[in-house]
N, C-alpha and C positions, 0 to 999 in steps of 0.2 A: 642376481644381476638385474639392474633396473632397465625396463624397456623404455627407450627414448622416442618411440613412435607416437607422435601427438595427433595423428589423423584418426578419425573415427573408424575408417576402414582403409585397407591398402588400396592405392590408386591403380587405375588402368593406365598403362604406359602407352604413349602414342608417339611414333616418329614419322615425320612427314618429309619426303623428298619432293621438293617444290620444283616444278618446271612450268613452261609457258602454257601448254595445253592440257597436260594430265599430271596429276600428283599421285605418287605411290605412298600409301599409308600402311604402317605396320602397327598392329595393336596387340598388346600383351595384357591379359587379365590375370590377376593373381590366382584365381581359382581354376584356371585352364592350363593344361600341359603345353599345348601348341599355340603359337601366335597366329594371328590372322592378317592376311595381306588384302588390301582393298585399293582399287584404282578409282580415282575421283577426277572427273573432267572439270575443267575450269569454268563452271557456271553455277548459278545460284541453286538450281534443283539438286545438283550433285553435292554441294556443300550442305544443303538441308538434309540430304540422305545420310551424309557422314555424321552430322550432329545427332540425328535420330538414332543411328547405330550406337554412338558413344553414350547417349542417354540411356539406352536399353541395358547397359551394364549396371546402372544405378550405383555408381561409385564415383569418387573424384577422378579427374583425368589429369595426368601430367604429360605435357606436350614438349617434344623436342624437334629440332630441325636437323636435316642432313644436307650438307653441301657436297656436291660432286665436282671435283677438280680433276680434269683429264682422266676420268674413269675411276678415280680413287675417292671413296667416301670419307668425308671429314666431318666429325661431329661438331654441331654448332649450337 
């Protein structure tokens, strides 16, 4: 069977729950069994920290968003 994966390496998956003051980020790396949860405050220093963390995986990153409607998560 032919492998249709065209990326050089499997990406890190990142899901972001965006809110006004704090964002919750879920990170799943293909070489790790458990995912990682990170809280990011809505300021430049925190965004720089998140970017540094994602760069430390040395893989492409695929980003998704999560919208919460009345307590129910809806993928977006």
